[in-house]
N, C-alpha and C positions, 0 to 999 in steps of 0.2 A: 396302396396301403397293405396289400397282401404280401406278407414276408415269404421268402423262399428259403428253405423248404417249409412244409406245414409245421405249425406249432406242435411241440411235444408237451402234452398235459398229463400230469400224474395226480390221481386222487383216489382215495378209497376210504370207506367208513371204518371206524374202529370196530373190531369184532372179537373182543377178548373172551376167553373162557372164564367163568365165574366161580364155579365150585369144583368141577371135575374136568380133566382133559377132554377137549372136543365137545363140551356141553353147550357151546354156542350154537351148534346146529339144531338140536332138539328144542332149545330155548327159542330159536327163531321161528320154528314151526308152531310151537305153543302160543307164542306172542301173536302170530298172525291169526290163529284160530280164535283167540280171546278178544283181540283188539281190531281185527280186520286188516286190510292192507297197510303196510308200513308207510308212515308219512315222512317225507324228507325233512331232516333237521336243518339247522341254520347253515352249517358248513356245506352240506350237500346241496342246499339251495344255491349257494354261491357258485358251486361248480356247474350245476345245471343251467343257471341263468347265464353264466359266461359262455357255455357251449351254445345256448340259444342265440346269444348276441353275435357270436362268431359266425353262426349259420346265417344270420340276418345280413351281415355285411360281406358274406362270401369269402371268409378266411378259413382255409382248411386247417385241420388239426388231427392229431392222433391222440388217443386216450389210452394211457397205461401200456404203451408199446415199448417194453424194456428191450426186446430183441432189436428193434430199430435203433434205439438209443445206444445200445452196446456196439452196434456196427458203425455208428456215427458219433464217436466220442467228442467231437468238436461242436456238435449241435447243442443249443441251449435247451434245457429241460425246465418246465414250469411245475413246481411242486406245490400243490394247494392242499388245504385241509389241516388237520391237527398234526402235531409233531411226529406221530408214529409213521406218517408217510415219509417225512424227511429222514427220520432216524433209520428207516429200513431201506432207504434208497441206496443201491449197491454200486453205482457207477461213478466214474470220475468226470462226467459231463459238467460244463458250466451250468449254474442253476439260477433261476429266479424263484425265490421262496415266498409263499404266502399268497393271499392273506389267510388269516386264521391259524397260523402255525403255532404261535406262542402268544400267551396272554400278556407277557411283559418281556422286555429285552433282558431283564436280570435272569430269566430262565435259560438263556443261551447267550451269555455275554461275548463269546468268541465267534458267534455266527457270522458277523460281517468280516471277520479276519480269515475265514476259511478260503482256501485257494479256489474252491469251486463257486462260491457265492458271489454273484454280480449285483443282484438287487434283492431287497426285502420289501414286500408289500404289506401294508396294514390297511384296515378298512376306512380310516378317516384321519383328518388333520390333527385333532388333539391327541390321538394315539401316536401319530408320527412324531409330534413334539415330545411326547412322553418317552419314546424309545430312542430319539435322536442322540441324547448324550452318550449312550452305549454303542449304538449301531452306526452313528455318524450319517454321512451323506448318502449311504447306500439304502436307507429306509425311505420309502415313498408311500403316499396315500393313494389308495385306489378303491373306489366303491363299485360293487357289482350292480348291474342294471336291473330295473324293475320291468316286469312283463306288462306293459301298458295296454296290450290287447286283452289280456285276461282280467286285469284289474282296471276296469273301465266304469264310468259313471252309469248309474241307473236314473231313470226319470225322477225328477224332484217330486212329482205328484204321487209317487209310490211310497214316499217316506212318511212314516207315522210316528217315529221316535225322535225326540229332540237331540239327545246325546247318547253316544256309546262311550262308556268308561272302559278304557283298555288298561287293565291293571297288570303291570309288569314289575311291581315292587319285589325286589329280590331278597332284601335283608331287613332285619329289625321290623318285622311285620306288625307287631303289636303297637309299637310307637307310631309307625307311619299310618296305621289304621286310625288311631285316635287323633293324631295331629294333622293328617292330610286327607285321607279318603273319606272318613266319616263327615268332617265339615263340608267337603265338597258335595256329598250326597244331600246333606241338610240344606245347603244353599239352593241346590236345584229344586228340592221339594218345597222350600219356602216360596220360590217363584212360580211354582206350578209347572215346572218343566219336566217332561217325561224322560226317562233314561233306562238303559239296560247296562249290564256289566259283563265283561269277559276277562278271564284270567289267562295270562300267558302260560302255555304248556298244557292247558286244560280244554282245548277245543280242536276241532277239525278245520282245515282250511275252508271247506264249504260253509261251515257255520260262520266263520269270520266274514266271508264274502256276503252271506245273507244278512248279517248284522249291519255291514256297511251299506248294503242296498236299502236298509230300512231307516238309517239315521241321517240326521241333517248335519251333524258335526260329531267329532270325537274328542274326548279328553284323554290325553296320553300321560300315564303315570309310570315313570321309570327313573331310577337314580341316574343312569347314564347309559349311553349307547355308543359303540364304536362306529356303527352305521345306522341300524334301526330299520330293517327291511319291513317289518310290520307296519310301522307308522307311514312309511313311504308307499306301501300298498294302499293304505287309506287315502293318502294324498292323490295317488294315481286314480283312485276311484272317485275323485272329485269331492272328497270329504275334508273340509277344513278342520284344523286342530286347535284346541287349547292344550298347550303342552307345559307340564311341570318341568322347569329347567332351572334348578337351584344354583348351578354354576360352581359347586364346591369341588371337593377333592374326589379322586378315584377311590371308591369305597370297597372294592373287592376284599373281603376279610382274609383271603388267602395271602394277601400282600399288605394291606393297609391295617394299621398305621406303622407296623414294625419294619416292614421291608421296603415299602414304597410310599412316599408322600408326593402326590402330584395333583395340580389343579391350575386353572379351572378346567373342568370337563363339561360335556353337554349331553343332554338326553336326546337332542335333535340336532346332530352335527351337520346335517345338510338341510338348509332352511333359508327362506327369505320372506318378505312381507306378504307374498302371495299365499303362504301356507296357513296363516292364522295368527294367533297371539300366544305369547309365553307368559307364565307367571312363576314366581320364585317360591311361594308358600301359600298355605290356605288363607292367611290373612289378606293376601293380595288378590285372591281368586275373585271375590265379589266385584271389585272395581274393574278387573280385567274383563269379567263377564259383562259388565255394563257397556264396555266398549265393543265387545265381540258381537253381542246379539244384534244391534242395529246394522252392523256391517254384514253380518251373515244374512240378515233379511234383505239387504240390498244387493246381494251377490257380489260383494266387493272382493272376495277372495278368489284366487285362481290356482288352487293347489295342483290340479292336473297339469296345467301349463308348466309349472315349476318342474315336475317330474319329467315331462316330455322333453323339456329343454336341457335338463341337466343330468338325469339319471335313467334315460331309456336304455333298453338292451343294446341297441346299436351304438349309442354314444359311449357307453362304458366299455363295450368290446373294443371300440376304436382306441380308447385310452389304454386298455390293456395291451393292445398291439404296439402302441407307442412305447410303453414300458419295456416290452420285449425287445424292440429295436434298440432302445437305449442300453439295455442289458447286454445285448449281443455285441455292441460296440465298446462296452466297458472293459478295462483291463482287469486282470486278477488283482485281488487286494494286496498281493505281495509283488 
C-alpha cells in the first residue's frame, strides 16, 4: 500500500493582510492573547487528520516541500485546502487537487482541463455529482477520517442530558428558528426531555467533547454538509443522531439560485441505519421522535461501529493512497 516515493502534500492556512501591509502578524498575536490558542478550522482539520491517518498506516509523506517537488517534476503533488494553495503553486508537477479547494466547479471550469491536473477530490458523493457535469470523470469523492481514539464513548451512566441540539443553521436564521428550531425545543419540553444547545463556530472542541459525554443523543440541524466532521465526531463518540435532512437544493446564497441549482443534497452524506433517524421538517419531528426514543432506550443504534467501519483515520488514509495511485497512473487531460 505504501507508494514510492513518499507522498507530496501541500497545505497552508490563508493569512491575508486586512487593513495594512503585513498586519496579519500583529493581528495573529492579538487574536491569541484575546482568544487563547488558535483552533484548527475545517480545512486544517482535514489536513491534520489525513496526516494522522497516513502515520497510522505507515505511509510516508512530505509536507510543503517545494524544493523536493522542484527537483522531481514528474512526482505527483497533492494540493489540499482553499484555492489560494493551488493558485500559488509554482511548479509543473502533476497534481491531485482537493478536497476543499473550490466550493463549486463553476469557480474553476477549466480545472479538469489543465495539463497538470490528474484528479480532483471533493468531500462527498452529492458534491461529486454536482461538480461532475463540469469536471467530468476526474472528480472523485473522498472523506477525511475521524480520530476514533479521541472521539470515544463515555460511560452511559455518566450521561445526564437527553439531547444535545447542534445548531449549524447557516442562512435564513429567523425563518429556521420559527419553523424548525423553536418547534423542536417545544416538543422536547412537552415530553419533559432535557436538552442543551451548541452553535457551530461558537464553542471550543473541549466543550463539544464534554457536551457529547453528557448527552444520550444529538439533534443535528444543518441545511447540508459536504462531509460533516462534527456530526461524525458525535457518532464516533457513541452518540446516535436525529438529523434534519430535508433533501432539497444546495442553498449557498453565493451561488443559489442564480448561478447554481442542484439537488438533492444531504446534511448527513455519510450515514446508515446504525447512526439514528432522519426527519425532513418540524412537522415530522414528533413522529420520528416516537420511533427514536424506544430504540435509543434499547441500545438499538451503533453509531461508533459505523464510523469505525467506514470513516476511521486508517480507512480514509488508505482510500486517499488509492486515489494517489490512480492519479499517478492517469494520463494528462490533453
